[in-house]
C-alpha positions as CSV (number, residue, x, y, z in Angstrom):
1,M,36.2,-5.2,-3.9
2,T,35.5,-2.0,-1.9
3,A,31.9,-1.6,-0.7
4,T,30.0,1.4,-1.8
5,P,28.5,3.9,0.8
6,A,25.1,2.6,-0.2
7,E,26.1,-0.8,1.1
8,E,27.8,0.5,4.1
9,A,25.0,2.7,5.4
10,P,22.5,0.1,6.5
11,T,25.0,-1.9,8.5
12,K,25.9,1.2,10.6
13,W,22.2,1.4,11.8
14,D,22.2,-2.3,12.5
15,R,24.9,-2.8,15.2
16,F,24.3,-4.3,18.6
17,N,25.1,-1.0,20.5
18,T,22.5,0.9,18.4
19,R,19.8,-1.8,19.3
20,V,20.8,-1.5,23.0
21,A,20.5,2.3,22.8
22,E,17.0,2.1,21.2
23,H,15.4,-0.8,23.0
24,G,17.5,-1.7,26.1
25,R,20.1,-4.4,26.6
26,V,17.5,-7.2,27.5
27,R,15.5,-6.8,24.5
28,A,18.6,-6.3,22.2
29,V,19.9,-9.5,23.5
30,L,16.6,-11.5,22.9
31,E,16.4,-10.0,19.5
32,S,20.0,-10.7,18.6
33,F,19.4,-14.2,17.2
34,A,16.9,-12.8,14.8
35,Y,19.6,-10.8,13.0
36,I,22.0,-13.7,12.5
37,R,21.8,-16.1,9.6
38,P,20.1,-18.4,9.4
39,F,17.8,-17.3,12.2
40,G,16.8,-14.2,10.4
41,G,14.5,-16.1,8.0
42,M,12.9,-18.1,10.9
43,F,12.1,-14.7,12.8
44,G,11.0,-13.0,9.7
45,K,13.5,-10.4,10.0
46,I,13.7,-9.1,6.4
47,V,14.2,-5.4,7.3
48,P,17.1,-3.6,8.7
49,F,17.0,-2.4,12.3
50,Y,16.3,1.3,11.5
51,A,13.1,0.3,9.7
52,E,11.6,-1.4,12.8
53,S,9.3,1.5,13.3
54,Y,5.6,2.1,13.0
55,W,6.4,4.7,10.2
56,Y,7.9,2.0,8.2
57,A,4.9,-0.4,8.7
58,L,2.3,2.0,7.1
59,G,2.8,0.2,3.6
60,G,2.2,-3.1,5.3
61,L,-1.0,-1.8,7.0
62,A,-2.3,-0.5,3.8
63,F,-1.8,-3.9,2.0
64,L,-3.4,-5.5,5.1
65,M,-6.4,-3.3,4.4
66,F,-6.3,-4.3,0.8
67,L,-6.6,-7.9,1.8
68,F,-9.5,-7.1,4.1
69,L,-11.1,-5.4,1.2
70,T,-10.6,-8.3,-1.2
71,G,-12.1,-10.9,1.4
72,S,-15.1,-8.8,2.2
73,G,-15.6,-7.8,-1.3
74,I,-15.7,-11.4,-2.6
75,A,-18.3,-12.2,0.0
76,L,-20.4,-9.2,-0.9
77,A,-20.1,-10.0,-4.6
78,L,-21.3,-13.7,-4.1
79,L,-24.4,-12.8,-1.9
80,G,-25.5,-9.7,-3.9
81,P,-26.9,-6.2,-3.3
82,F,-30.3,-7.4,-1.7
83,W,-28.3,-9.4,0.8
84,W,-26.0,-6.5,1.9
85,L,-28.9,-4.1,2.0
86,T,-31.3,-6.0,4.0
87,N,-29.5,-8.7,6.0
88,P,-27.8,-7.4,9.3
89,V,-24.7,-9.5,8.6
90,G,-24.6,-8.0,5.1
91,I,-25.0,-4.5,6.4
92,F,-22.2,-5.1,8.8
93,L,-19.9,-6.6,6.1
94,K,-20.7,-3.7,3.9
95,S,-19.8,-1.3,6.6
96,F,-16.6,-3.4,7.3
97,H,-15.8,-3.1,3.6
98,Y,-16.4,0.7,3.5
99,W,-14.2,1.4,6.6
100,S,-11.4,-1.0,5.3
101,A,-11.4,1.2,2.2
102,E,-11.2,4.4,4.4
103,A,-8.3,2.9,6.4
104,F,-6.6,1.8,3.0
105,F,-6.5,5.4,1.9
106,F,-5.5,6.6,5.4
107,F,-2.4,4.3,5.6
108,M,-1.5,4.8,2.0
109,L,-1.4,8.6,2.4
110,L,0.6,8.2,5.5
111,H,2.9,5.7,3.8
112,M,3.4,8.2,0.9
113,L,4.2,11.0,3.3
114,R,6.8,9.0,5.2
115,V,8.6,8.0,1.9
116,W,8.7,11.5,0.8
117,A,9.8,12.8,4.3
118,T,12.7,10.2,4.6
119,G,13.8,10.6,1.0
120,S,13.1,6.9,0.2
121,F,12.2,7.8,-3.4
122,R,15.5,9.1,-4.3
123,G,17.9,7.4,-6.7
124,R,16.7,4.3,-8.5
125,R,13.8,4.0,-6.0
126,I,12.0,6.6,-7.9
127,F,10.5,4.1,-10.2
128,N,8.8,2.4,-7.3
129,W,7.5,5.7,-6.2
130,W,5.8,6.2,-9.5
131,I,4.3,2.7,-9.0
132,G,2.9,3.8,-5.7
133,I,1.4,6.9,-7.3
134,A,-0.2,4.7,-10.0
135,I,-1.7,2.4,-7.2
136,F,-3.1,5.4,-5.5
137,T,-4.7,6.8,-8.8
138,L,-6.3,3.4,-9.5
139,A,-7.5,3.3,-6.0
140,M,-9.4,6.5,-6.4
141,G,-11.1,5.3,-9.4
142,E,-11.9,1.9,-7.6
143,N,-13.5,4.0,-4.8
144,L,-15.8,5.7,-7.3
145,F,-17.0,2.6,-8.9
146,G,-17.5,1.0,-5.5
147,L,-19.6,3.9,-4.4
148,L,-21.7,3.6,-7.7
149,A,-22.2,-0.2,-6.9
150,R,-23.4,0.3,-3.4
151,G,-27.1,0.6,-4.2
152,D,-28.0,2.9,-1.4
153,W,-29.0,6.6,-1.2
154,E,-25.4,7.7,-1.0
155,S,-24.8,5.7,-4.1
156,Q,-27.6,7.5,-5.9
157,F,-26.2,10.9,-4.7
158,V,-22.8,10.0,-6.0
159,A,-24.2,8.7,-9.2
160,M,-26.1,11.9,-9.9
161,H,-23.0,14.1,-9.3
162,S,-20.7,11.7,-11.2
163,D,-23.0,11.7,-14.2
164,N,-22.8,15.6,-14.2
165,M,-19.1,15.9,-13.7
166,L,-17.3,12.9,-15.1
167,F,-19.7,11.1,-17.4
168,I,-21.0,13.9,-19.4
169,Q,-19.9,12.3,-22.7
170,P,-20.5,8.6,-23.2
171,F,-17.4,6.4,-22.8
172,F,-17.4,3.2,-24.7
173,F,-21.1,3.3,-25.4
174,N,-22.0,4.3,-21.8
175,L,-20.0,1.5,-20.3
176,F,-18.7,3.9,-17.7
177,S,-22.1,5.1,-16.6
178,P,-23.7,5.5,-13.3
179,A,-26.8,3.7,-14.9
180,N,-25.0,0.6,-15.9
181,F,-24.8,-1.1,-12.5
182,T,-23.4,-4.5,-14.1
183,A,-20.6,-2.7,-15.7
184,D,-19.8,-0.7,-12.6
185,L,-19.8,-3.7,-10.4
186,A,-17.8,-5.7,-12.8
187,I,-15.1,-3.0,-13.1
188,H,-15.0,-2.6,-9.3
189,I,-14.7,-6.3,-8.4
190,A,-12.8,-7.8,-11.5
191,V,-11.0,-5.2,-13.5
192,V,-9.3,-2.4,-11.2
193,P,-8.5,-4.7,-8.2
194,V,-6.6,-7.1,-10.5
195,A,-4.5,-4.1,-11.8
196,I,-4.0,-2.8,-8.3
197,F,-2.8,-6.1,-7.1
198,A,-0.4,-6.5,-9.9
199,L,1.1,-3.2,-9.1
200,I,1.3,-3.8,-5.3
201,L,3.2,-7.0,-6.2
202,A,5.5,-5.2,-8.4
203,H,6.0,-2.6,-5.7
204,I,6.9,-5.2,-3.0
205,V,9.2,-7.0,-5.3
206,L,11.2,-3.8,-6.1
207,V,11.3,-3.0,-2.4
208,R,12.9,-6.4,-1.6
209,Q,15.2,-5.9,-4.6
210,F,16.3,-2.4,-3.8
211,G,16.3,-2.8,0.1
212,M,15.1,-0.4,2.7
213,H,16.5,3.2,2.4
214,P,18.6,4.2,5.4
215,P,17.8,7.4,7.3
216,L,18.7,10.6,5.8
217,T,22.3,11.5,6.6
218,S,25.1,13.1,4.8
219,E,26.3,9.4,4.1
220,T,23.0,8.4,2.6
221,E,23.0,11.5,0.3
222,K,26.4,10.5,-0.8
223,A,25.2,7.0,-1.5
224,D,22.1,8.5,-3.5
225,D,24.7,10.5,-5.6
226,N,26.7,7.3,-6.2
227,E,23.6,5.5,-7.3
228,K,22.8,8.3,-9.8
229,V,26.3,8.2,-11.2
230,F,26.3,4.4,-11.6
231,E,23.1,4.3,-13.2
């Protein structure tokens, strides 16, 4: 059975000579075992050679920030607002949680830019692109409820403007209201994060199933066209 261009494209970028040109002969020799079965699984080599770049690590960095947010968020939820507003360790952990959220959005935006710039959303991977858009949209809502639940002056400022812009009409008997701290905190720690985690899991599974998209060349464009035809 003849391999399709989509199957041939990644192997072209994973040759030993390509690794030598990219990293030098010594490093290429040392890494060679990581590309040979069964050593690939032992070394954790689950991506092709062309994806060994910081640009291709942005999605993983965003997921790492999500793990930081989950861990620090659980601690903050267990110890309560009084602790994170008055205790020095609590203030530090609250700041760590805040800046992890900032880094999460930063890496996510760069990841989406890289996916768009390299054409990784083309063909059957478009479904995974829309999952990423859904994750970003939910994260924006999660950020709003997190700001409402902080309990400091900035939280009051956000609550006042959110009430004027977003919560003019009562939603579900004022469930989504800046004045309902319990509901805002529950949504922030128990509802939206679960949905985001489920979408991230689906996103990762589809990446593993579809594989990494090769760099944009005339061959990859033909491969994308073939994918559309066979779909």
